[in-house]
C-alpha positions, 0 to 999 in steps of 0.5 A, a space after each residue: 034822669 037816665 040821660 043825666 046819670 050817663 052824662 055824669 058817668 061819662 064825665 067821671 070816666 073822661 076826668 079819670 082818663 085825663 088824670 091818668 094821662 097827666 100822671 103818665 106825662 109826669 113820669 117819663 111819657 117820652 122816655 125811650 130805651 135808646 136815645 133819639 136823634 133828630 135829623 134836619 131836612 134840606 137847608 136845615 138850620 138851628 135858628 134862622 131869623 128867630 125861627 127855631 128849626 125843631 120848634 122846641 121839640 128836643 127840649 119837650 122830649 127831654 123834659 118828659 124823659 127822652 135823651 135827645 140829640 140833634 144831628 148836623 149833616 150837610 144842608 144839601 147833598 145826597 142822602 148817601 153822603 148825609 147818611 154817612 155823616 149821620 152814621 159818624 155822629 151816631 157812633 159818637 152818640 153811642 160812645 157818649 151815652 153807652 147805648 147800643 142803638 139810637 132811634 132816628 127821626 128824620 124831617 123832610 130830606 132827613 127821611 131818606 138820610 135816616 133810611 140810608 143810615 138804618 139800611 147801612 148800619 142796622 146794628 146801631 139803629 133801633 128805629 127810623 121814623 120820617 116826618 114829611 119825608 120825601 120818598 121819590 125826590 122833588 122837582 127842585 132837587 131833580 132840577 138842581 141835580 140835572 143843572 149841575 150835571 151831577 157834579 159836586 156843585 150841588 153838594 159841597 159848594 152849595 153847602 158852603 153858600 147856604 151855611 154862610 147865608 144862614 150865619 149872616 141872617 141869624 
């Protein structure tokens, strides 16, 4: 009898916690003090062959209360170049929203990009989060940089090529 009573109490407790959680979701679960800015990784795209890069993350965050923006920075290039592009977009977002700062979330190569922006402009960046971010570079990127002799071939020309391919495929 004692075992059944404990099971019943546990079931009621779990049910009430699930109810409380669902009520929280309905009342701004993802709402943040500052807007969220998502930053794509290397070769980032909006949609490619029917695949959505952010897989409905911006829409889901917005439905639950967050104000979300998706940055568009160079598909390839150094984190410093991409970071400067990001800073320009953050300044635009601040002007549009009237917010004082933003929360940055960078995926893959977006990680070093957001860290750069946060280190250069901490006055406009509230937080920096990295999802699957590269911290020490990659073998592929290091090889491309070495192959290009650190020239702009790795940056601008490659961006144009990748952008053209992305538009043709999508």
